[in-house]
DOBA-387427 format. One record per residue: residue number from 1; residue in one letter; x, y, z of N, C-alpha, C in turn. Coordinates in nm, 4 decimals. Each point is the difference from the previous one (the first is absolute). Layout:
# residues N
+-----+--------+----------+----------+----------+----------+----------+----------+----------+----------+----------+
! num ! residu !   n.east !  n.north !     n.up !  ca.east ! ca.north !    ca.up !   c.east !  c.north !     c.up !
+-----+--------+----------+----------+----------+----------+----------+----------+----------+----------+----------+
! NUM !      A !        X !        Y !        Z !        X !        Y !        Z !        X !        Y !        Z !
...
+-----+--------+----------+----------+----------+----------+----------+----------+----------+----------+----------+
# end
This chain:
# residues 88
+-----+--------+----------+----------+----------+----------+----------+----------+----------+----------+----------+
! num ! residu !   n.east !  n.north !     n.up !  ca.east ! ca.north !    ca.up !   c.east !  c.north !     c.up !
+-----+--------+----------+----------+----------+----------+----------+----------+----------+----------+----------+
!   1 !      M !   1.7174 !   2.2157 !   3.8478 !  -0.0247 !   0.0152 !  -0.1525 !  -0.1364 !  -0.1686 !   0.0123 !
!   2 !      T !  -0.1215 !  -0.0135 !   0.0156 !  -0.0428 !  -0.0955 !  -0.0273 !  -0.0789 !  -0.0020 !  -0.1637 !
!   3 !      Q !   0.0043 !  -0.1668 !  -0.0762 !   0.0112 !  -0.0090 !  -0.0702 !  -0.1728 !   0.0292 !  -0.0381 !
!   4 !      S !  -0.0901 !   0.0107 !  -0.0930 !  -0.1238 !  -0.0080 !   0.0104 !  -0.0735 !  -0.1561 !  -0.1105 !
!   5 !      P !  -0.0429 !  -0.0752 !   0.1321 !  -0.0457 !  -0.1257 !  -0.1175 !  -0.0531 !   0.1193 !  -0.1310 !
!   6 !      I !   0.0202 !  -0.1581 !  -0.1023 !   0.0364 !  -0.0019 !  -0.0999 !  -0.2116 !  -0.0771 !  -0.0140 !
!   7 !      E !  -0.0498 !   0.1672 !  -0.0607 !  -0.1098 !  -0.0417 !  -0.0448 !  -0.0539 !  -0.1245 !  -0.1530 !
!   8 !      P !  -0.0979 !  -0.0717 !  -0.0191 !  -0.0490 !  -0.1103 !  -0.0490 !  -0.0538 !   0.0549 !  -0.1214 !
!   9 !      S !  -0.0106 !   0.0041 !  -0.1304 !  -0.0310 !   0.0630 !  -0.1411 !  -0.1002 !  -0.1118 !   0.0119 !
!  10 !      R !  -0.1540 !   0.0911 !  -0.0335 !  -0.1141 !  -0.0380 !  -0.0193 !   0.0119 !  -0.1352 !  -0.0464 !
!  11 !      R !   0.0600 !  -0.0455 !  -0.1220 !  -0.0020 !  -0.0525 !  -0.0449 !   0.0382 !  -0.1080 !   0.0595 !
!  12 !      D !   0.1294 !  -0.0114 !   0.1009 !   0.0308 !  -0.0682 !   0.1096 !  -0.0914 !  -0.0701 !   0.0597 !
!  13 !      K !  -0.1183 !   0.1518 !   0.0860 !  -0.0871 !  -0.0234 !   0.1005 !  -0.1273 !  -0.1164 !  -0.0358 !
!  14 !      L !  -0.0002 !  -0.0224 !  -0.1517 !  -0.0814 !  -0.0914 !  -0.0994 !  -0.0243 !  -0.1147 !   0.0156 !
!  15 !      K !   0.1013 !  -0.0208 !  -0.0498 !   0.0814 !  -0.0652 !  -0.0135 !  -0.0784 !  -0.1596 !   0.0684 !
!  16 !      P !   0.0145 !   0.0389 !   0.1109 !  -0.0609 !  -0.1579 !   0.0250 !  -0.1608 !   0.0458 !   0.0245 !
!  17 !      L !  -0.1122 !   0.0995 !  -0.0449 !  -0.0920 !  -0.0570 !  -0.0241 !   0.0097 !   0.0071 !  -0.1716 !
!  18 !      E !   0.0740 !  -0.0327 !  -0.1010 !  -0.0541 !  -0.0481 !  -0.0921 !  -0.0148 !  -0.1672 !  -0.0204 !
!  19 !      L !   0.1722 !   0.0043 !   0.0826 !  -0.0401 !  -0.1449 !   0.0534 !  -0.0347 !  -0.0742 !   0.0492 !
!  20 !      V !  -0.1493 !   0.1005 !   0.1163 !  -0.0915 !  -0.0568 !   0.0066 !  -0.1073 !  -0.0361 !  -0.0611 !
!  21 !      G !  -0.0222 !   0.1299 !  -0.0523 !  -0.1320 !   0.0488 !  -0.1605 !   0.0253 !  -0.1625 !  -0.1048 !
!  22 !      F !   0.0584 !   0.0073 !  -0.0345 !   0.0762 !  -0.0301 !  -0.0814 !  -0.0220 !  -0.2572 !   0.0431 !
!  23 !      S !   0.0575 !   0.0028 !   0.0384 !  -0.0534 !  -0.0632 !   0.0847 !  -0.1384 !  -0.0550 !   0.0582 !
!  24 !      A !  -0.1123 !   0.1249 !   0.0237 !  -0.1278 !  -0.0666 !  -0.0060 !  -0.0648 !   0.0088 !  -0.0874 !
!  25 !      V !   0.0688 !   0.0230 !  -0.1160 !  -0.0750 !   0.0152 !  -0.1069 !  -0.0551 !  -0.1908 !  -0.0058 !
!  26 !      L !   0.2346 !  -0.0414 !  -0.0477 !  -0.0501 !  -0.1045 !  -0.0177 !  -0.0629 !  -0.1164 !   0.0326 !
!  27 !      G !   0.0106 !   0.0790 !   0.1675 !  -0.0841 !  -0.1100 !   0.0527 !  -0.1156 !  -0.0126 !  -0.0248 !
!  28 !      V !  -0.0821 !   0.1063 !  -0.0429 !  -0.1136 !   0.0040 !  -0.0449 !  -0.0551 !  -0.0601 !  -0.1233 !
!  29 !      F !   0.0994 !   0.0010 !  -0.0772 !  -0.0243 !  -0.0772 !  -0.1005 !   0.0339 !  -0.1370 !  -0.0198 !
!  30 !      A !   0.0433 !  -0.0310 !   0.1088 !   0.0106 !  -0.1486 !  -0.0192 !  -0.1222 !  -0.0567 !   0.0851 !
!  31 !      G !  -0.0447 !   0.0747 !   0.1095 !  -0.1211 !  -0.0902 !   0.0163 !  -0.1110 !   0.1251 !  -0.0573 !
!  32 !      L !  -0.0376 !   0.0587 !  -0.0838 !  -0.0854 !  -0.0052 !  -0.1305 !  -0.0470 !  -0.1538 !  -0.1004 !
!  33 !      V !   0.1462 !   0.0223 !   0.0196 !   0.0321 !  -0.1190 !  -0.1353 !  -0.0600 !  -0.1262 !   0.0545 !
!  34 !      V !   0.0378 !  -0.0057 !   0.1715 !  -0.0610 !  -0.1398 !   0.0505 !  -0.1398 !  -0.0507 !   0.0170 !
!  35 !      L !  -0.0289 !   0.2212 !   0.0406 !  -0.1699 !  -0.0003 !  -0.0088 !  -0.0723 !  -0.0880 !  -0.1014 !
!  36 !      M !   0.0449 !   0.1045 !  -0.1343 !  -0.0766 !  -0.0485 !  -0.1130 !   0.0184 !  -0.1465 !  -0.0618 !
!  37 !      A !   0.1281 !  -0.0540 !   0.0666 !   0.0135 !  -0.1073 !  -0.0662 !  -0.0235 !  -0.1565 !   0.0800 !
!  38 !      T !  -0.0142 !  -0.0036 !   0.1488 !  -0.1182 !  -0.0750 !   0.0995 !  -0.1545 !   0.0755 !   0.0408 !
!  39 !      R !  -0.0383 !   0.0831 !   0.0261 !  -0.1137 !   0.0881 !   0.0185 !   0.0330 !  -0.0256 !   0.1638 !
!  40 !      E !   0.0831 !  -0.0542 !   0.0725 !   0.0347 !  -0.0076 !   0.1845 !   0.1272 !   0.1310 !   0.0596 !
!  41 !      I !  -0.0768 !   0.0682 !   0.0556 !   0.0031 !   0.0864 !   0.0831 !   0.1251 !   0.0099 !   0.0245 !
!  42 !      L !   0.0717 !  -0.1198 !   0.1230 !  -0.0090 !  -0.0392 !   0.0922 !   0.1505 !  -0.0280 !  -0.0512 !
!  43 !      L !  -0.0273 !  -0.0601 !  -0.1206 !   0.1253 !  -0.0145 !  -0.0509 !   0.1121 !   0.1010 !  -0.0782 !
!  44 !      S !  -0.1092 !   0.1050 !  -0.1074 !   0.0424 !   0.1153 !  -0.0266 !   0.0687 !   0.0988 !   0.0935 !
!  45 !      V !  -0.0395 !  -0.0085 !   0.1464 !   0.0639 !   0.1013 !   0.0779 !   0.1355 !  -0.1160 !   0.0874 !
!  46 !      I !  -0.0293 !  -0.1401 !  -0.0567 !   0.1700 !  -0.0218 !   0.0479 !   0.0719 !   0.0550 !  -0.0766 !
!  47 !      F !  -0.0532 !  -0.0131 !  -0.1423 !   0.1800 !  -0.0021 !  -0.0598 !  -0.0707 !   0.1740 !  -0.0170 !
!  48 !      L !  -0.0218 !   0.1486 !  -0.0342 !  -0.0221 !   0.0701 !   0.0075 !   0.1368 !   0.0249 !   0.1462 !
!  49 !      G !   0.0009 !  -0.0960 !   0.1285 !   0.0826 !   0.0768 !   0.1179 !   0.1357 !  -0.1215 !  -0.0397 !
!  50 !      V !   0.0191 !  -0.0861 !  -0.0099 !   0.0966 !  -0.0587 !  -0.0894 !   0.0643 !   0.0793 !  -0.1472 !
!  51 !      G !  -0.0930 !   0.0855 !  -0.0701 !   0.0719 !   0.0705 !  -0.1245 !   0.0795 !   0.0850 !   0.0174 !
!  52 !      F !  -0.0964 !   0.0963 !   0.1131 !   0.0890 !   0.1091 !   0.0888 !   0.1241 !   0.0102 !   0.0734 !
!  53 !      I !  -0.0220 !  -0.1143 !   0.0248 !   0.1734 !  -0.0528 !   0.1087 !   0.1075 !  -0.0254 !  -0.1015 !
!  54 !      V !  -0.0923 !  -0.0633 !  -0.0786 !   0.1165 !  -0.0715 !  -0.1216 !   0.1008 !   0.0878 !  -0.0440 !
!  55 !      A !  -0.0776 !   0.0847 !  -0.0332 !  -0.0060 !   0.1056 !  -0.0242 !   0.1172 !   0.1422 !  -0.0033 !
!  56 !      L !  -0.0467 !   0.0143 !   0.1142 !   0.0571 !   0.0774 !   0.0759 !   0.1249 !  -0.0857 !   0.0466 !
!  57 !      V !   0.0421 !  -0.1106 !  -0.0316 !   0.1274 !   0.0040 !   0.1205 !   0.0505 !   0.0001 !  -0.1167 !
!  58 !      T !  -0.0653 !  -0.0189 !  -0.1720 !   0.1216 !  -0.0279 !  -0.0642 !   0.1006 !   0.1060 !  -0.0856 !
!  59 !      L !  -0.1683 !   0.1419 !   0.0542 !   0.0661 !   0.1265 !  -0.0560 !   0.1460 !   0.0499 !   0.1090 !
!  60 !      A !  -0.0931 !  -0.0211 !   0.1029 !   0.0955 !   0.0440 !   0.1174 !   0.1255 !   0.0052 !  -0.0378 !
!  61 !      M !   0.0025 !  -0.1641 !  -0.0207 !   0.1433 !  -0.1024 !  -0.0264 !   0.0434 !   0.0797 !  -0.0927 !
!  62 !      L !  -0.0081 !   0.0540 !  -0.1746 !   0.0162 !   0.0459 !  -0.1011 !   0.0186 !   0.0822 !   0.0642 !
!  63 !      S !  -0.0878 !   0.1502 !   0.0349 !   0.0961 !   0.0769 !   0.0738 !   0.1206 !   0.0281 !   0.0154 !
!  64 !      M !   0.0624 !  -0.1172 !   0.1100 !   0.0620 !   0.0698 !   0.1562 !   0.1483 !  -0.0574 !  -0.1299 !
!  65 !      S !  -0.1193 !  -0.0789 !  -0.0900 !   0.2099 !  -0.0161 !  -0.0883 !   0.0446 !   0.0871 !  -0.1254 !
!  66 !      M !  -0.0497 !   0.0843 !   0.0396 !  -0.0591 !   0.1098 !  -0.1176 !   0.1021 !   0.1042 !  -0.0279 !
!  67 !      K !   0.1786 !  -0.0095 !  -0.0209 !   0.0093 !   0.1710 !   0.0389 !   0.0265 !   0.0967 !  -0.0535 !
!  68 !      E !  -0.0842 !   0.1108 !   0.0187 !   0.0387 !   0.1428 !  -0.0860 !   0.0772 !   0.0625 !   0.0231 !
!  69 !      N !  -0.0427 !   0.0715 !  -0.0660 !   0.1500 !   0.0875 !  -0.0667 !   0.1238 !  -0.1130 !  -0.0188 !
!  70 !      D !   0.0039 !  -0.1130 !   0.0071 !   0.1323 !  -0.0835 !  -0.0768 !   0.0235 !   0.0670 !  -0.1112 !
!  71 !      E !   0.1516 !   0.0453 !   0.0448 !   0.0903 !   0.0488 !  -0.1822 !   0.1236 !  -0.1189 !   0.0422 !
!  72 !      P !  -0.0058 !  -0.0552 !  -0.1184 !   0.1047 !  -0.0336 !  -0.0464 !   0.1953 !  -0.0116 !   0.0631 !
!  73 !      D !   0.0202 !  -0.0912 !   0.0416 !   0.1541 !   0.0079 !   0.0680 !   0.0687 !  -0.0141 !  -0.1522 !
!  74 !      W !   0.1126 !   0.0982 !  -0.0126 !   0.0093 !   0.0697 !  -0.0756 !   0.1853 !  -0.1185 !  -0.0024 !
!  75 !      N !   0.0519 !   0.0286 !   0.1318 !   0.1331 !  -0.0754 !   0.0667 !  -0.0065 !  -0.1882 !  -0.0477 !
!  76 !      T !  -0.0539 !  -0.0378 !  -0.0612 !  -0.0543 !  -0.1510 !   0.0102 !   0.0837 !  -0.0267 !  -0.0728 !
!  77 !      E !   0.1497 !  -0.1430 !  -0.0327 !   0.0530 !  -0.0114 !  -0.1268 !  -0.1730 !  -0.0848 !  -0.0609 !
!  78 !      D !  -0.0478 !  -0.0429 !   0.0190 !  -0.1103 !  -0.0330 !  -0.1648 !  -0.0325 !   0.1199 !  -0.0241 !
!  79 !      W !  -0.0086 !   0.1510 !  -0.0231 !  -0.0739 !   0.1161 !  -0.0744 !   0.1341 !  -0.0099 !  -0.1140 !
!  80 !      T !  -0.0485 !   0.0198 !  -0.0955 !   0.0835 !   0.0398 !  -0.0846 !  -0.0636 !   0.0457 !  -0.0874 !
!  81 !      P !   0.0377 !   0.1346 !  -0.1067 !  -0.0516 !   0.1089 !  -0.0229 !  -0.0081 !  -0.0679 !  -0.1401 !
!  82 !      K !  -0.1558 !   0.0468 !  -0.0977 !  -0.0233 !  -0.0483 !  -0.1356 !   0.1045 !   0.1303 !  -0.0974 !
!  83 !      A !   0.0916 !  -0.0796 !  -0.0653 !  -0.0021 !   0.0745 !  -0.1439 !  -0.0895 !   0.0560 !  -0.1269 !
!  84 !      P !   0.0058 !   0.1263 !   0.0178 !  -0.0511 !   0.0521 !  -0.1305 !  -0.0021 !  -0.0657 !  -0.1014 !
!  85 !      D !  -0.1540 !  -0.0254 !  -0.0623 !  -0.0223 !  -0.1026 !  -0.1043 !   0.0454 !   0.1326 !  -0.1558 !
!  86 !      T !   0.0921 !  -0.0385 !  -0.0085 !   0.0237 !   0.0839 !  -0.1572 !  -0.0271 !  -0.0902 !  -0.1466 !
!  87 !      T !  -0.0901 !  -0.0868 !   0.0328 !  -0.0343 !  -0.0864 !  -0.1050 !  -0.1657 !   0.1142 !  -0.0405 !
!  88 !      H !   0.0284 !  -0.0204 !  -0.1564 !  -0.1560 !   0.0213 !  -0.0972 !  -0.0449 !  -0.0280 !  -0.0238 !
+-----+--------+----------+----------+----------+----------+----------+----------+----------+----------+----------+
# end
């Protein structure tokens, strides 16, 4: 018996597109702010590119550090159940 490969969900397939899209929006925002402030197109394009790259790297690092379906470990020693509150 061979196992069929696990098909990623639609959300898993679109996650990279969300990161790139949001980074592009942040890059365009940075470029527009610089364009409105300085009226220099070349400088605004540079800031657009730098903003896009910085946002993309930052969002990618944050998404890699997040664990999905992270359940608490109930077998650790530092976990103590809380007593019910009986005072009214």
